[in-house]
N, CA, C and O atoms as a GROMACS GRO file, in nm:
protein
  500
    1UNK      N    1   3.207  -9.171   6.822
    1UNK     CA    2   3.096  -9.215   6.904
    1UNK      C    3   2.970  -9.223   6.819
    1UNK      O    4   2.940  -9.129   6.745
    2UNK      N    5   2.898  -9.330   6.827
    2UNK     CA    6   2.775  -9.349   6.753
    2UNK      C    7   2.660  -9.281   6.825
    2UNK      O    8   2.648  -9.291   6.947
    3UNK      N    9   2.575  -9.212   6.750
    3UNK     CA   10   2.459  -9.147   6.809
    3UNK      C   11   2.348  -9.248   6.829
    3UNK      O   12   2.341  -9.349   6.760
    4UNK      N   13   2.262  -9.220   6.923
    4UNK     CA   14   2.146  -9.304   6.948
    4UNK      C   15   2.052  -9.300   6.828
    4UNK      O   16   2.053  -9.203   6.752
    5UNK      N   17   1.973  -9.404   6.810
    5UNK     CA   18   1.883  -9.414   6.695
    5UNK      C   19   1.776  -9.306   6.695
    5UNK      O   20   1.714  -9.282   6.591
    6UNK      N   21   1.752  -9.241   6.806
    6UNK     CA   22   1.651  -9.137   6.815
    6UNK      C   23   1.708  -8.996   6.797
    6UNK      O   24   1.637  -8.898   6.816
    7UNK      N   25   1.836  -8.986   6.761
    7UNK     CA   26   1.901  -8.858   6.732
    7UNK      C   27   1.917  -8.847   6.581
    7UNK      O   28   1.968  -8.938   6.516
    8UNK      N   29   1.873  -8.734   6.526
    8UNK     CA   30   1.876  -8.712   6.381
    8UNK      C   31   1.960  -8.588   6.351
    8UNK      O   32   1.996  -8.513   6.442
    9UNK      N   33   1.991  -8.566   6.224
    9UNK     CA   34   2.069  -8.450   6.182
    9UNK      C   35   1.999  -8.380   6.066
    9UNK      O   36   1.963  -8.444   5.967
   10UNK      N   37   1.981  -8.249   6.078
   10UNK     CA   38   1.914  -8.171   5.973
   10UNK      C   39   1.990  -8.171   5.841
   10UNK      O   40   1.929  -8.164   5.734
   11UNK      N   41   2.122  -8.179   5.848
   11UNK     CA   42   2.203  -8.159   5.729
   11UNK      C   43   2.237  -8.285   5.652
   11UNK      O   44   2.259  -8.279   5.531
   12UNK      N   45   2.242  -8.399   5.719
   12UNK     CA   46   2.288  -8.519   5.649
   12UNK      C   47   2.234  -8.644   5.717
   12UNK      O   48   2.309  -8.718   5.781
   13UNK      N   49   2.106  -8.667   5.705
   13UNK     CA   50   2.047  -8.786   5.765
   13UNK      C   51   1.977  -8.867   5.658
   13UNK      O   52   1.879  -8.821   5.598
   14UNK      N   53   2.027  -8.986   5.633
   14UNK     CA   54   1.976  -9.071   5.524
   14UNK      C   55   1.854  -9.154   5.567
   14UNK      O   56   1.800  -9.230   5.486
   15UNK      N   57   1.809  -9.140   5.692
   15UNK     CA   58   1.698  -9.222   5.740
   15UNK      C   59   1.562  -9.166   5.705
   15UNK      O   60   1.461  -9.234   5.724
   16UNK      N   61   1.556  -9.045   5.655
   16UNK     CA   62   1.428  -8.985   5.620
   16UNK      C   63   1.371  -9.040   5.490
   16UNK      O   64   1.438  -9.113   5.417
   17UNK      N   65   1.247  -9.004   5.464
   17UNK     CA   66   1.178  -9.042   5.341
   17UNK      C   67   1.191  -8.925   5.243
   17UNK      O   68   1.149  -8.814   5.273
   18UNK      N   69   1.250  -8.951   5.128
   18UNK     CA   70   1.272  -8.845   5.029
   18UNK      C   71   1.147  -8.827   4.944
   18UNK      O   72   1.090  -8.924   4.893
   19UNK      N   73   1.105  -8.702   4.929
   19UNK     CA   74   0.991  -8.670   4.843
   19UNK      C   75   1.026  -8.545   4.763
   19UNK      O   76   1.063  -8.443   4.820
   20UNK      N   77   1.014  -8.553   4.631
   20UNK     CA   78   1.036  -8.438   4.543
   20UNK      C   79   0.903  -8.366   4.528
   20UNK      O   80   0.815  -8.412   4.456
   21UNK      N   81   0.890  -8.253   4.597
   21UNK     CA   82   0.762  -8.182   4.600
   21UNK      C   83   0.733  -8.109   4.469
   21UNK      O   84   0.618  -8.105   4.425
   22UNK      N   85   0.836  -8.052   4.408
   22UNK     CA   86   0.823  -7.977   4.283
   22UNK      C   87   0.964  -7.963   4.227
   22UNK      O   88   1.060  -7.990   4.299
   23UNK      N   89   0.979  -7.921   4.103
   23UNK     CA   90   1.115  -7.899   4.052
   23UNK      C   91   1.193  -7.804   4.143
   23UNK      O   92   1.149  -7.692   4.170
   24UNK      N   93   1.308  -7.850   4.191
   24UNK     CA   94   1.393  -7.768   4.277
   24UNK      C   95   1.353  -7.769   4.424
   24UNK      O   96   1.410  -7.695   4.504
   25UNK      N   97   1.254  -7.851   4.462
   25UNK     CA   98   1.209  -7.857   4.602
   25UNK      C   99   1.205  -8.004   4.646
   25UNK      O  100   1.124  -8.082   4.598
   26UNK      N  101   1.294  -8.039   4.739
   26UNK     CA  102   1.303  -8.176   4.788
   26UNK      C  103   1.288  -8.179   4.939
   26UNK      O  104   1.346  -8.097   5.010
   27UNK      N  105   1.210  -8.275   4.988
   27UNK     CA  106   1.187  -8.289   5.132
   27UNK      C  107   1.246  -8.421   5.182
   27UNK      O  108   1.240  -8.523   5.113
   28UNK      N  109   1.302  -8.416   5.301
   28UNK     CA  110   1.349  -8.534   5.373
   28UNK      C  111   1.258  -8.544   5.495
   28UNK      O  112   1.265  -8.460   5.585
   29UNK      N  113   1.172  -8.646   5.499
   29UNK     CA  114   1.060  -8.651   5.592
   29UNK      C  115   1.083  -8.753   5.702
   29UNK      O  116   1.131  -8.864   5.678
   30UNK      N  117   1.047  -8.713   5.825
   30UNK     CA  118   1.063  -8.796   5.943
   30UNK      C  119   0.928  -8.805   6.015
   30UNK      O  120   0.894  -8.716   6.094
   31UNK      N  121   0.850  -8.913   5.990
   31UNK     CA  122   0.719  -8.925   6.053
   31UNK      C  123   0.727  -8.982   6.194
   31UNK      O  124   0.805  -9.074   6.220
   32UNK      N  125   0.647  -8.928   6.283
   32UNK     CA  126   0.630  -8.983   6.417
   32UNK      C  127   0.486  -9.027   6.434
   32UNK      O  128   0.411  -9.034   6.336
   33UNK      N  129   0.447  -9.058   6.555
   33UNK     CA  130   0.310  -9.102   6.580
   33UNK      C  131   0.210  -8.988   6.570
   33UNK      O  132   0.102  -9.006   6.514
   34UNK      N  133   0.244  -8.870   6.622
   34UNK     CA  134   0.150  -8.758   6.628
   34UNK      C  135   0.196  -8.633   6.554
   34UNK      O  136   0.120  -8.538   6.538
   35UNK      N  137   0.320  -8.634   6.510
   35UNK     CA  138   0.376  -8.517   6.442
   35UNK      C  139   0.475  -8.567   6.337
   35UNK      O  140   0.528  -8.677   6.348
   36UNK      N  141   0.499  -8.485   6.237
   36UNK     CA  142   0.591  -8.520   6.128
   36UNK      C  143   0.680  -8.399   6.102
   36UNK      O  144   0.633  -8.286   6.093
   37UNK      N  145   0.811  -8.424   6.091
   37UNK     CA  146   0.906  -8.319   6.055
   37UNK      C  147   0.952  -8.343   5.912
   37UNK      O  148   0.969  -8.457   5.868
   38UNK      N  149   0.971  -8.234   5.839
   38UNK     CA  150   1.015  -8.242   5.701
   38UNK      C  151   1.119  -8.133   5.677
   38UNK      O  152   1.091  -8.014   5.692
   39UNK      N  153   1.241  -8.176   5.641
   39UNK     CA  154   1.347  -8.081   5.608
   39UNK      C  155   1.338  -8.056   5.458
   39UNK      O  156   1.364  -8.146   5.378
   40UNK      N  157   1.301  -7.934   5.420
   40UNK     CA  158   1.275  -7.901   5.280
   40UNK      C  159   1.387  -7.812   5.228
   40UNK      O  160   1.415  -7.706   5.282
   41UNK      N  161   1.451  -7.858   5.122
   41UNK     CA  162   1.558  -7.781   5.056
   41UNK      C  163   1.502  -7.726   4.926
   41UNK      O  164   1.450  -7.800   4.842
   42UNK      N  165   1.514  -7.595   4.910
   42UNK     CA  166   1.455  -7.526   4.796
   42UNK      C  167   1.565  -7.455   4.719
   42UNK      O  168   1.634  -7.368   4.772
   43UNK      N  169   1.580  -7.492   4.593
   43UNK     CA  170   1.681  -7.430   4.507
   43UNK      C  171   1.641  -7.285   4.475
   43UNK      O  172   1.524  -7.249   4.488
   44UNK      N  173   1.739  -7.202   4.434
   44UNK     CA  174   1.706  -7.067   4.390
   44UNK      C  175   1.605  -7.072   4.274
   44UNK      O  176   1.604  -7.166   4.195
   45UNK      N  177   1.522  -6.970   4.265
   45UNK     CA  178   1.425  -6.953   4.157
   45UNK      C  179   1.332  -7.073   4.141
   45UNK      O  180   1.303  -7.118   4.030
   46UNK      N  181   1.285  -7.125   4.256
   46UNK     CA  182   1.191  -7.238   4.256
   46UNK      C  183   1.057  -7.193   4.311
   46UNK      O  184   1.047  -7.094   4.384
   47UNK      N  185   0.954  -7.268   4.275
   47UNK     CA  186   0.819  -7.232   4.318
   47UNK      C  187   0.739  -7.357   4.349
   47UNK      O  188   0.732  -7.449   4.267
   48UNK      N  189   0.681  -7.361   4.466
   48UNK     CA  190   0.592  -7.470   4.503
   48UNK      C  191   0.449  -7.436   4.465
   48UNK      O  192   0.412  -7.319   4.456
   49UNK      N  193   0.369  -7.538   4.443
   49UNK     CA  194   0.228  -7.519   4.411
   49UNK      C  195   0.154  -7.466   4.534
   49UNK      O  196   0.172  -7.517   4.644
   50UNK      N  197   0.072  -7.364   4.514
   50UNK     CA  198  -0.013  -7.316   4.622
   50UNK      C  199  -0.120  -7.423   4.644
   50UNK      O  200  -0.190  -7.463   4.550
   51UNK      N  201  -0.132  -7.469   4.769
   51UNK     CA  202  -0.218  -7.584   4.800
   51UNK      C  203  -0.268  -7.574   4.944
   51UNK      O  204  -0.228  -7.485   5.018
   52UNK      N  205  -0.355  -7.666   4.982
   52UNK     CA  206  -0.403  -7.677   5.119
   52UNK      C  207  -0.414  -7.824   5.155
   52UNK      O  208  -0.427  -7.909   5.068
   53UNK      N  209  -0.409  -7.853   5.283
   53UNK     CA  210  -0.428  -7.989   5.336
   53UNK      C  211  -0.490  -7.976   5.474
   53UNK      O  212  -0.483  -7.868   5.534
   54UNK      N  213  -0.550  -8.082   5.525
   54UNK     CA  214  -0.620  -8.070   5.653
   54UNK      C  215  -0.529  -8.058   5.775
   54UNK      O  216  -0.574  -8.015   5.881
   55UNK      N  217  -0.402  -8.095   5.763
   55UNK     CA  218  -0.311  -8.090   5.877
   55UNK      C  219  -0.267  -7.947   5.908
   55UNK      O  220  -0.251  -7.865   5.818
   56UNK      N  221  -0.249  -7.918   6.036
   56UNK     CA  222  -0.185  -7.793   6.077
   56UNK      C  223  -0.038  -7.804   6.039
   56UNK      O  224   0.021  -7.911   6.048
   57UNK      N  225   0.021  -7.692   5.998
   57UNK     CA  226   0.162  -7.691   5.958
   57UNK      C  227   0.231  -7.569   6.017
   57UNK      O  228   0.180  -7.458   6.012
   58UNK      N  229   0.348  -7.593   6.074
   58UNK     CA  230   0.436  -7.486   6.116
   58UNK      C  231   0.562  -7.496   6.029
   58UNK      O  232   0.603  -7.606   5.994
   59UNK      N  233   0.622  -7.384   5.994
   59UNK     CA  234   0.745  -7.383   5.916
   59UNK      C  235   0.846  -7.289   5.978
   59UNK      O  236   0.810  -7.182   6.028
   60UNK      N  237   0.973  -7.329   5.975
   60UNK     CA  238   1.083  -7.246   6.025
   60UNK      C  239   1.184  -7.232   5.913
   60UNK      O  240   1.235  -7.333   5.863
   61UNK      N  241   1.214  -7.110   5.872
   61UNK     CA  242   1.316  -7.086   5.770
   61UNK      C  243   1.453  -7.091   5.839
   61UNK      O  244   1.491  -6.998   5.909
   62UNK      N  245   1.524  -7.202   5.817
   62UNK     CA  246   1.653  -7.223   5.882
   62UNK      C  247   1.767  -7.151   5.811
   62UNK      O  248   1.857  -7.098   5.875
   63UNK      N  249   1.761  -7.149   5.678
   63UNK     CA  250   1.868  -7.087   5.598
   63UNK      C  251   1.806  -7.019   5.477
   63UNK      O  252   1.702  -7.061   5.427
   64UNK      N  253   1.872  -6.912   5.431
   64UNK     CA  254   1.836  -6.848   5.306
   64UNK      C  255   1.722  -6.749   5.316
   64UNK      O  256   1.695  -6.691   5.422
   65UNK      N  257   1.655  -6.732   5.203
   65UNK     CA  258   1.543  -6.638   5.190
   65UNK      C  259   1.434  -6.705   5.108
   65UNK      O  260   1.461  -6.792   5.026
   66UNK      N  261   1.309  -6.663   5.132
   66UNK     CA  262   1.198  -6.714   5.054
   66UNK      C  263   1.082  -6.616   5.063
   66UNK      O  264   1.084  -6.522   5.142
   67UNK      N  265   0.982  -6.640   4.982
   67UNK     CA  266   0.856  -6.569   4.995
   67UNK      C  267   0.752  -6.672   5.034
   67UNK      O  268   0.728  -6.769   4.961
   68UNK      N  269   0.690  -6.652   5.147
   68UNK     CA  270   0.584  -6.741   5.197
   68UNK      C  271   0.450  -6.685   5.151
   68UNK      O  272   0.418  -6.568   5.175
   69UNK      N  273   0.374  -6.768   5.085
   69UNK     CA  274   0.242  -6.730   5.036
   69UNK      C  275   0.140  -6.800   5.124
   69UNK      O  276   0.146  -6.922   5.141
   70UNK      N  277   0.047  -6.725   5.179
   70UNK     CA  278  -0.055  -6.786   5.263
   70UNK      C  279  -0.181  -6.703   5.259
   70UNK      O  280  -0.180  -6.583   5.282
   71UNK      N  281  -0.291  -6.771   5.228
   71UNK     CA  282  -0.423  -6.708   5.228
   71UNK      C  283  -0.425  -6.582   5.142
   71UNK      O  284  -0.486  -6.482   5.179
   72UNK      N  285  -0.356  -6.588   5.026
   72UNK     CA  286  -0.354  -6.476   4.931
   72UNK      C  287  -0.253  -6.368   4.960
   72UNK      O  288  -0.246  -6.270   4.886
   73UNK      N  289  -0.174  -6.381   5.065
   73UNK     CA  290  -0.075  -6.282   5.102
   73UNK      C  291   0.065  -6.339   5.081
   73UNK      O  292   0.089  -6.455   5.113
   74UNK      N  293   0.158  -6.258   5.027
   74UNK     CA  294   0.296  -6.300   5.002
   74UNK      C  295   0.389  -6.219   5.093
   74UNK      O  296   0.389  -6.096   5.087
   75UNK      N  297   0.466  -6.288   5.177
   75UNK     CA  298   0.554  -6.223   5.274
   75UNK      C  299   0.697  -6.270   5.252
   75UNK      O  300   0.724  -6.390   5.250
   76UNK      N  301   0.789  -6.175   5.235
   76UNK     CA  302   0.931  -6.208   5.223
   76UNK      C  303   0.984  -6.249   5.361
   76UNK      O  304   0.960  -6.180   5.460
   77UNK      N  305   1.056  -6.361   5.366
   77UNK     CA  306   1.107  -6.414   5.492
   77UNK      C  307   1.258  -6.434   5.485
   77UNK      O  308   1.313  -6.457   5.377
   78UNK      N  309   1.324  -6.424   5.600
   78UNK     CA  310   1.467  -6.448   5.613
   78UNK      C  311   1.489  -6.554   5.720
   78UNK      O  312   1.398  -6.583   5.798
   79UNK      N  313   1.609  -6.611   5.723
   79UNK     CA  314   1.641  -6.715   5.822
   79UNK      C  315   1.602  -6.668   5.961
   79UNK      O  316   1.633  -6.556   6.002
   80UNK      N  317   1.535  -6.756   6.033
   80UNK     CA  318   1.487  -6.724   6.166
   80UNK      C  319   1.337  -6.697   6.171
   80UNK      O  320   1.275  -6.710   6.276
   81UNK      N  321   1.278  -6.660   6.057
   81UNK     CA  322   1.133  -6.640   6.053
   81UNK      C  323   1.063  -6.775   6.058
   81UNK      O  324   1.113  -6.874   6.005
   82UNK      N  325   0.946  -6.778   6.121
   82UNK     CA  326   0.865  -6.900   6.118
   82UNK      C  327   0.718  -6.864   6.111
   82UNK      O  328   0.679  -6.752   6.144
   83UNK      N  329   0.636  -6.960   6.067
   83UNK     CA  330   0.495  -6.933   6.041
   83UNK      C  331   0.409  -7.051   6.083
   83UNK      O  332   0.457  -7.164   6.097
   84UNK      N  333   0.281  -7.022   6.102
   84UNK     CA  334   0.182  -7.122   6.138
   84UNK      C  335   0.072  -7.119   6.032
   84UNK      O  336   0.023  -7.013   5.996
   85UNK      N  337   0.036  -7.237   5.984
   85UNK     CA  338  -0.068  -7.249   5.882
   85UNK      C  339  -0.175  -7.346   5.932
   85UNK      O  340  -0.148  -7.466   5.946
   86UNK      N  341  -0.295  -7.296   5.959
   86UNK     CA  342  -0.402  -7.387   6.000
   86UNK      C  343  -0.439  -7.482   5.887
   86UNK      O  344  -0.415  -7.452   5.770
   87UNK      N  345  -0.496  -7.596   5.921
   87UNK     CA  346  -0.543  -7.688   5.819
   87UNK      C  347  -0.645  -7.620   5.729
   87UNK      O  348  -0.726  -7.540   5.775
   88UNK      N  349  -0.641  -7.653   5.600
   88UNK     CA  350  -0.737  -7.601   5.503
   88UNK      C  351  -0.702  -7.466   5.444
   88UNK      O  352  -0.774  -7.420   5.354
   89UNK      N  353  -0.596  -7.401   5.489
   89UNK     CA  354  -0.557  -7.269   5.437
   89UNK      C  355  -0.462  -7.286   5.318
   89UNK      O  356  -0.365  -7.361   5.326
   90UNK      N  357  -0.490  -7.216   5.209
   90UNK     CA  358  -0.404  -7.221   5.090
   90UNK      C  359  -0.269  -7.157   5.122
   90UNK      O  360  -0.262  -7.052   5.186
   91UNK      N  361  -0.160  -7.223   5.078
   91UNK     CA  362  -0.026  -7.172   5.107
   91UNK      C  363   0.074  -7.229   5.006
   91UNK      O  364   0.046  -7.326   4.937
   92UNK      N  365   0.191  -7.167   5.001
   92UNK     CA  366   0.299  -7.212   4.914
   92UNK      C  367   0.424  -7.133   4.944
   92UNK      O  368   0.429  -7.055   5.039
   93UNK      N  369   0.528  -7.155   4.862
   93UNK     CA  370   0.657  -7.091   4.887
   93UNK      C  371   0.729  -7.071   4.754
   93UNK      O  372   0.715  -7.152   4.662
   94UNK      N  373   0.805  -6.963   4.743
   94UNK     CA  374   0.890  -6.938   4.626
   94UNK      C  375   1.025  -6.887   4.675
   94UNK      O  376   1.037  -6.834   4.786
   95UNK      N  377   1.126  -6.903   4.590
   95UNK     CA  378   1.256  -6.843   4.617
   95UNK      C  379   1.296  -6.758   4.498
   95UNK      O  380   1.251  -6.779   4.385
   96UNK      N  381   1.383  -6.661   4.525
   96UNK     CA  382   1.442  -6.579   4.420
   96UNK      C  383   1.583  -6.628   4.394
   96UNK      O  384   1.605  -6.746   4.367
   97UNK      N  385   1.680  -6.536   4.402
   97UNK     CA  386   1.819  -6.570   4.374
   97UNK      C  387   1.884  -6.659   4.480
   97UNK      O  388   1.986  -6.722   4.452
   98UNK      N  389   1.827  -6.664   4.600
   98UNK     CA  390   1.886  -6.743   4.709
   98UNK      C  391   1.809  -6.873   4.728
   98UNK      O  392   1.690  -6.882   4.697
   99UNK      N  393   1.878  -6.974   4.778
   99UNK     CA  394   1.812  -7.100   4.814
   99UNK      C  395   1.754  -7.085   4.955
   99UNK      O  396   1.773  -6.983   5.021
  100UNK      N  397   1.683  -7.189   4.998
  100UNK     CA  398   1.624  -7.187   5.132
  100UNK      C  399   1.620  -7.329   5.188
  100UNK      O  400   1.611  -7.426   5.114
  101UNK      N  401   1.628  -7.337   5.321
  101UNK     CA  402   1.606  -7.463   5.392
  101UNK      C  403   1.498  -7.434   5.496
  101UNK      O  404   1.512  -7.345   5.580
  102UNK      N  405   1.389  -7.511   5.489
  102UNK     CA  406   1.275  -7.493   5.577
  102UNK      C  407   1.252  -7.622   5.656
  102UNK      O  408   1.258  -7.731   5.599
  103UNK      N  409   1.226  -7.609   5.783
  103UNK     CA  410   1.181  -7.722   5.864
  103UNK      C  411   1.030  -7.709   5.878
  103UNK      O  412   0.980  -7.617   5.944
  104UNK      N  413   0.956  -7.801   5.815
  104UNK     CA  414   0.810  -7.806   5.826
  104UNK      C  415   0.771  -7.906   5.932
  104UNK      O  416   0.832  -8.012   5.945
  105UNK      N  417   0.669  -7.871   6.009
  105UNK     CA  418   0.618  -7.956   6.115
  105UNK      C  419   0.469  -7.973   6.091
  105UNK      O  420   0.395  -7.874   6.086
  106UNK      N  421   0.424  -8.097   6.077
  106UNK     CA  422   0.284  -8.127   6.050
  106UNK      C  423   0.222  -8.202   6.167
  106UNK      O  424   0.285  -8.289   6.228
  107UNK      N  425   0.098  -8.168   6.199
  107UNK     CA  426   0.022  -8.244   6.297
  107UNK      C  427  -0.124  -8.249   6.252
  107UNK      O  428  -0.184  -8.145   6.226
  108UNK      N  429  -0.179  -8.368   6.244
  108UNK     CA  430  -0.114  -8.497   6.253
  108UNK      C  431  -0.026  -8.523   6.131
  108UNK      O  432  -0.030  -8.444   6.036
  109UNK      N  433   0.053  -8.630   6.130
  109UNK     CA  434   0.137  -8.660   6.014
  109UNK      C  435   0.053  -8.676   5.887
  109UNK      O  436  -0.061  -8.722   5.891
  110UNK      N  437   0.112  -8.638   5.775
  110UNK     CA  438   0.045  -8.653   5.645
  110UNK      C  439   0.068  -8.795   5.595
  110UNK      O  440   0.183  -8.836   5.573
  111UNK      N  441  -0.038  -8.870   5.577
  111UNK     CA  442  -0.027  -9.010   5.535
  111UNK      C  443   0.049  -9.025   5.403
  111UNK      O  444   0.132  -9.115   5.390
  112UNK      N  445   0.021  -8.936   5.306
  112UNK     CA  446   0.085  -8.948   5.175
  112UNK      C  447   0.235  -8.921   5.181
  112UNK      O  448   0.308  -8.956   5.087
  113UNK      N  449   0.283  -8.858   5.289
  113UNK     CA  450   0.425  -8.830   5.302
  113UNK      C  451   0.500  -8.942   5.375
  113UNK      O  452   0.620  -8.931   5.398
  114UNK      N  453   0.431  -9.048   5.412
  114UNK     CA  454   0.496  -9.159   5.480
  114UNK      C  455   0.562  -9.255   5.382
  114UNK      O  456   0.613  -9.360   5.422
  115UNK      N  457   0.562  -9.218   5.254
  115UNK     CA  458   0.632  -9.297   5.152
  115UNK      C  459   0.695  -9.200   5.053
  115UNK      O  460   0.646  -9.088   5.034
  116UNK      N  461   0.804  -9.244   4.992
  116UNK     CA  462   0.871  -9.157   4.895
  116UNK      C  463   0.781  -9.138   4.774
  116UNK      O  464   0.690  -9.218   4.749
  117UNK      N  465   0.807  -9.034   4.700
  117UNK     CA  466   0.727  -9.006   4.582
  117UNK      C  467   0.752  -8.865   4.536
  117UNK      O  468   0.855  -8.804   4.566
  118UNK      N  469   0.656  -8.813   4.462
  118UNK     CA  470   0.668  -8.679   4.407
  118UNK      C  471   0.537  -8.604   4.426
  118UNK      O  472   0.430  -8.664   4.436
  119UNK      N  473   0.547  -8.473   4.430
  119UNK     CA  474   0.430  -8.390   4.440
  119UNK      C  475   0.386  -8.368   4.584
  119UNK      O  476   0.445  -8.419   4.679
  120UNK      N  477   0.278  -8.290   4.597
  120UNK     CA  478   0.226  -8.255   4.727
  120UNK      C  479   0.122  -8.355   4.778
  120UNK      O  480   0.046  -8.324   4.870
  121UNK      N  481   0.118  -8.472   4.718
  121UNK     CA  482   0.026  -8.576   4.764
  121UNK      C  483  -0.118  -8.542   4.732
  121UNK      O  484  -0.149  -8.495   4.622
  122UNK      N  485  -0.207  -8.566   4.828
  122UNK     CA  486  -0.350  -8.545   4.806
  122UNK      C  487  -0.394  -8.403   4.841
  122UNK      O  488  -0.514  -8.377   4.853
  123UNK      N  489  -0.300  -8.313   4.856
  123UNK     CA  490  -0.335  -8.174   4.888
  123UNK      C  491  -0.421  -8.114   4.779
  123UNK      O  492  -0.407  -8.148   4.661
  124UNK      N  493  -0.511  -8.023   4.818
  124UNK     CA  494  -0.594  -7.951   4.722
  124UNK      C  495  -0.515  -7.834   4.665
  124UNK      O  496  -0.451  -7.760   4.740
  125UNK      N  497  -0.518  -7.816   4.532
  125UNK     CA  498  -0.450  -7.703   4.469
  125UNK      C  499  -0.550  -7.608   4.410
  125UNK      O  500  -0.512  -7.506   4.352
   0.00000   0.00000   0.00000
């Protein structure tokens, strides 16, 4: 049975926009009109740049383990943990021996993420 065009899959959906955020960190991005979802796969021993952007961001750790860095604080997280990051707040993520899969939710959508590319776009570092 074919799924409707408005049904997506976290694990294997080729319709997203691929963006390589940093070495070992790849996002599959799904922009909407008012919100954007990004499935982020993070390899073991990877580190994202600590940065800020004007959009509000929520993140859900779906699989694995990571350390969430926000506003100068580093918190170890496990699958099921989620966080809220107001616009303009410095934040980032690292992994140790385990990989991680994070679902990021942005509002409003990030313009620079509406096309494939590399890096965190116009975010401030």
